[in-house]
N, C-alpha and C positions, 0 to 999 in steps of 0.2 A: 539541754544545751546551755541555757541562760540561767544565771543566778538572779532571781527577782529582786533581791535586796540591792544589788549593784547595777541593775539594768535601768537605764534612763527611760522614762516614759515619754513617748512622743505621740502627739495627736495631729492628724491632718483633717482640717475642716474644708470641705468642698462646698462652695456657695454657687448655686445656679439652678434656676427652674428648668433649664433645657436638659440638664442631666436627670433630674427627677422625673421628667415626662418621657424620657427615653430617646430624645432627639439627638443627644450628644453622648458619646461613650467617654467615660472618665479615664482617659489615658494619662492624665496628670498624676493621678494617684499611683498608678503602676510605676511611672517614672520616679516619683519621689521615693517610693518604697525601695526600688532597685538601687538608686543612688545612695540612699542612707545605708543600705546593707553593705555596700562596697567599703564604707569607712567604719564598719562595726557597730552601727546604730540601727535600731529597728522600730518600726511603727508599732505602737501599742493599741491604737484604735483609730478609726476613721469615721467621720460624721459627714453626711451629705444633707444640706438644708436649702430651702428656697431663699430667694432674694427678698426677705421680709424682716423687719426690725426685730420682732420678738424671737423668732427662731435663731437669728444671728446672736442676739444677746444671750439667749439660753445656752447655745452651743459654746460661746466664748466662756461663759461662767463655768459650765461643767468641765470643759477641756482645761481651762486654766487651773481649776481646783485639783484636778486629778493628774496632771502631767507636768513634766519639767520643761518641755518644749512644745509649743503650739505653732502650727503652720497653717495658713489659710490660702486658698486660691479662689479667684473670682471676685467680681464686683468692684474693681478699682477703676473702671472706665469713667467717661465724662457724662454719660446719659443718666436720666432720672431713675432708672432701675438699678444703677450702680451705687448702692448705699453702704457698702461694706466699710469704707474708710471712715465715714461719719459714725457708724455704729461702733467701730473699734475705738474711736476717740471717746465716745460716750462711756463705753465699758471701762476704760482705763482712767476716766475722769480728766481728759485732756482737752485743751482748747485747740481749735484748728488754726494753724499759722500759715501765712503765705510765704512761699519761697521764690524770690525773684530769679534765682539761679535756675530753678526748675522751669519757671515760666519762659525764660529765655530759650531754654533747650526745646520746650514744646513748640514755640514759635519757629525755631530753626528747623525742626523736623517738617513742619508744614511748608516752609519756604522751599526746602529741598525738593518737595514733591510738587511744587508749583500750585498749591491749593491755598485758598484764603482760609484763615483759621477761624472757626466759629468761636464766639465768646464763651460758649459753654465749656470749652476746653481749658479755660482759665482755672477751673476748680481742680484740675490735675496738678496744679502747683501748690495746692494746699495739703498739709499733712499734720497729724497730731503733734503737739509740742512734745519735746524730748525724744521723739522718734527719729531714727536715722533713715534717710532716703537711700535706697539702693538703685544705682544708675541702671537704666534699661535702654540698651542701644537698639533694641528691636521694636520699641514702642514709646508712647508718650506718658504712660503711667509708671512711675517708679515703684519699686518694691519698698516695703517698710520693715524696719528692724527696731526692736525694743527689748530692753533687759530690765528686770525688776526682781530683787530679792532672790537672785540665783536662778531665776527662770528666764526663758527666752521666747520671744514672740516674733514671727515673721509673717508678712502678708505679701502675696504676689498676684498679678493679674491671672486670669484664667486662660488666656490665649496660649496654647502649648509652646509655641516658639519663644514667646517672652518669658513664660514660666521656666522653661528649661534653661534659658540663659541666666536668669536671676538665681536659680537654684544652684546651678553648677559653678557659676563664676563668683557668687557672693555668699550664699548661705552655706554651701558645703565647706568652703574654706574656713568660715567662722566656726562651724560645728567641729570640724576636724582639729582646729587649734584648741578650742575650749574642752573638747572631750576626746583626747587621743585614745584610740583603741587598736588592738592587734588587727592586722590586715585580714579581711574575710576572703577566703578562697571559694570561688563558685565555678562549677562546671556543669553545664547542661548537656546531656547526652541524648541525641535523637535516635529513636528506633522506628522501624517500619516492618510490618508483616508479622507482628507478634502482639498478643493481647496483654493487657495490664496484669490479669490474673496469672498468665503463663510466665511473665517476667517475675512476678512475686514468688511463684513456685520455684523458679530457678534460683532466686536469691534468698530462699527461706532460711538457710543456715548461716547467712552472712551476719556477722556481728558488726554493727556500726561503731567505729571507734569513738571514744570520748571526745566531745567538742565538735562533733559533726552531725549533720542531719542528711537523710536520704529521702527525697520526695518523689512520688510517682505522679506524673502530670499527663493524663490521657488527653490527646488531641483527636481531631476528626481523622480516623483511619491510622493513627500512629500514637506512640507513647514516648514521652520525654522522661528522663530521670535526671534529677538535679541533686548534686552533692554540694554541700556548702558548710562552712565552719572555719575554725581557726587552727585546727590541728593539722599542720602542714605534712607531717610524716604519715598520719593516718589518712589524710586526703589523697595522697599519691597512691597509697596501697589500695584503698577502696575503689578509686578510679580505675586502676589497672585491673582489679578483680572484675569489675563490671564489664570492662572492655574485653576481657578474656572470655567470660561466660556468654556475652551477647554479641560477640564479634560479627556473626553473620547477619545480624539485624540492624547494626549501627550504620547510619548514613551521614551523620554530621554532628557538629557541636555548637553550643552557645547560640548566638543570634541568627545563624544562617537558616534560611528557608530552602525547601527543595528547588523552587524556581530560581532563587538567587545562586544556588550552587550550580545548577545547569547553565545559567547565564555565564558565570565565570569560566566554566569548562569549555563552553562553546566558543567564547572569545579566544581562549588560549589555543583551542584545537585548530582554528582556521577552517572548520567545516561548516557546511550549511544544512539547514533543517526545514522540512515542510511537514504539515500535519493534516490528517483527515479525521474529522470528528463527527460522530453521530450523536450518541446519547449525551455527551458532554457539551454539545452545542457551541463549541468555540472557547470553552473555559481554559483549556491548556494554552491556546493562543493568547487569551487575555492575560494570563499569568506571565507569559514570556514577554509580551510587548509592554508590560508594565515597567520594564527595565530600560534605562537609556542605552543606546547603542545596540539594542537587540536586532536592529535592521542589518547589522554587519553579518549576522548568521541566519536570522529567520527570514525566509524568502516569502512565505505565505501559507495559506491553508484553505481547506475546503470543509464546509459544514454540510455533510451529506445525509440529511435526515431521510430523504426518500430514496427508494431503491433505484429509481431512474437516474438520480444524480450519481449514485455509486457506480452504476453501469456506464453512463455516458461520459463522466469526467474522470473517473478513477479506473475505468476498464475492468470493473468487477464482473466476472462472467455471469450472465443470466442463469445459466444452468446451475451454478453454485448457489445463487440466491434462492432458486426454487428448491433445490435438493437439501441444502443445509440451513437455509434461512439467513436473514440479514445479521442475526446475532450468532456468529459462528467463527471458528478459527480460520476457516477458508476465506471468509469475507474480510476479517480483520487484516490478515496477511496481504490480501490483494489491495486493500485500501492503503496500507503502508507502502507497498511497492508502487501502486498507481499514482499516489501523490508525489512520490519521489521522482518518478518518470515524468509526470506532468510538469512539475516545476524545476526539474533538473537539479536536484539537490543531492548532497552526500548522504543524508539520512532522511528517512520518511517514517512516520508513525501513524497508526490507525487505531481508532477506538470505536467499538460498536457494542451496545448493551441495552438493558432494560432498566431504566431509572425509576419507573413506577410513577404514581402508585398503581396504575393498571398496566396491562400488557403482558403480564407474566403467565406462564403455564406450568404444569407439573414438571415438564422436562426442562423448561427454562424459566425459573421463577424470577420475580423482581429482584434485582441486584446482580443478575448474571451479566458479566461484562467480559468481552474478549479484547485484548490489547496486543498489538504487534508492532515491532520496531525493526527496521532493516537499514543497513548501510550498503547493501548490494553484495557484501561478502558474508556478513553475519545477519541472520534473521531470527528474532526471538518472539515467542508468543506465550501469553499467559492467560489462563481462564480464571477469573476472579468471581467470588460470590460475596458481594458486599451486603451489609445490612444497614438499616436506617431509612430516613425519608428520602425523597427525591434529591434534595439539595446535598444531603450527606453522601449519597451514592455517587452523584456527579463529582463531588469534590474528591472523594476517595479514588475514583477512576482517573481523574486528572493528575493527581499526585502520583499514582502508581505508574501512569504513562511517563511522567517526568523521571521517576526513578529508573525506569527501563531505558530511557534515552541516555541518562547518565551512565548506565552500565555499558551501553553500546559505545559511547564516546570513550570511556575509560579502556575498554577492551578491544576496540576496533583497531584497524590497521594504523600503524604509526603512533599508537597511544600506549 
C-alpha cells in the first residue's frame, strides 16, 4: 500500500514507568496512530521507555536519526520524576529559558481552582530555547514544538485529556499543513457469531484493490474487519462486497460498541428493560449502567446465583429446576419472564450458564450458556457453547445477551 521512498517516517516515544510495569494502558499511542492515519500519515515505530535520563537520551538519539517526525508523551509535569523536558533540552543542545507568559497562565489556573500554587510549578514555565510552546487549556504543562533541518519534534504531557487536546488542536494542523496527503478512508465492520477463519474462507476469492488494506481484528467473541486506504472507488466496492457476504453477521460499524448501540436504541424506543443474570454476575447491568441516562430505560436487575433466588424472586418453577437443571432453556426463559414481571418492564432478559473453570459435565460442559429475552409478545432463546476462560465466557455471554435484546427492540411491536 505504501511507497517506502515517499513515506514519512514517524516515531512515537512513550515515557513512563507506569506503562512499563503494566499499571497504565498506553491509550495515547492508539489515539496518536489513529489520528495520524486520518490525515494520511502513519507511525513507523513506537518506543516505550522509563523516566530515566539514559533511556530518554538513547531513544531520542535513535528516533531522531531514523525518522522525519518524532513525538513524545509523558514526563512534562512539575515533579522530580518528570525529567523529559530537561533531557530534550540536553539532547538538542538548548538552554532552558523562563517564559513569564506561561508562568502567568500556570498561576491563573491555580487561582481558578482556589488552590495555592506550589513553587515547584514554576519549572513548568521553563522550556528549551528556540522551542515553541503549544498552549494547553486542560493543564499547566505546555506542549513543545521544534523544527530542525526538515525534521519535526513534538512533546506532550502523558495525561490523555491533555495529550488529545494538544495533538488534535496543535500538532495535527501543523502536520496536515506541512505534509498534505490524500484523505484516508477507514471503515470498521463489526461482526458477531462467526469465527475469523470462517470469514477468511468466505472472503478467500476477494481481491483487495490497489491502495487499500483489509485487516481482520478478532475481539472477545466477535471479529472486526477494517478496510482502509486512499482508493475511494475501490473502498466503496470492497465495503459493499463485505456487507453482502457477511450481512447476517454484521451488527455495527466504526467506534460503536454493543452496549452503546443498545443504549441508543433503548432511549429511542421509549421501552424499559430488566435483567436476570446468573453466570454473568451482573456484567450486562454494569455495561448498560456505564452510559449516562441509562436510568431512563433500565429499571433494575437480579443476580440470581442460587436456585432459591431464581425460584423466590423470579418465579422459576422448582420442578423445572430439578428436572432440567439451572442451566437450561426452561430456566432462562422463566428468568427473563420473571424479572420482567417483577420489575414491570417492557423487556426482560435472563442468562444462566457454566462459566467454569469447574462445574461442567459431559452433557453440559463449561461454556454452556442459555440466554432468553422476552417483551411479552416475542420470546427468544439461544443455547450457546462458548470457549475460553471464565472471564471470556462471561464477556461473550453478556455481549450475546445484548445482541439479543437489540434484536427484540428492533423487531418488537412498534419498532
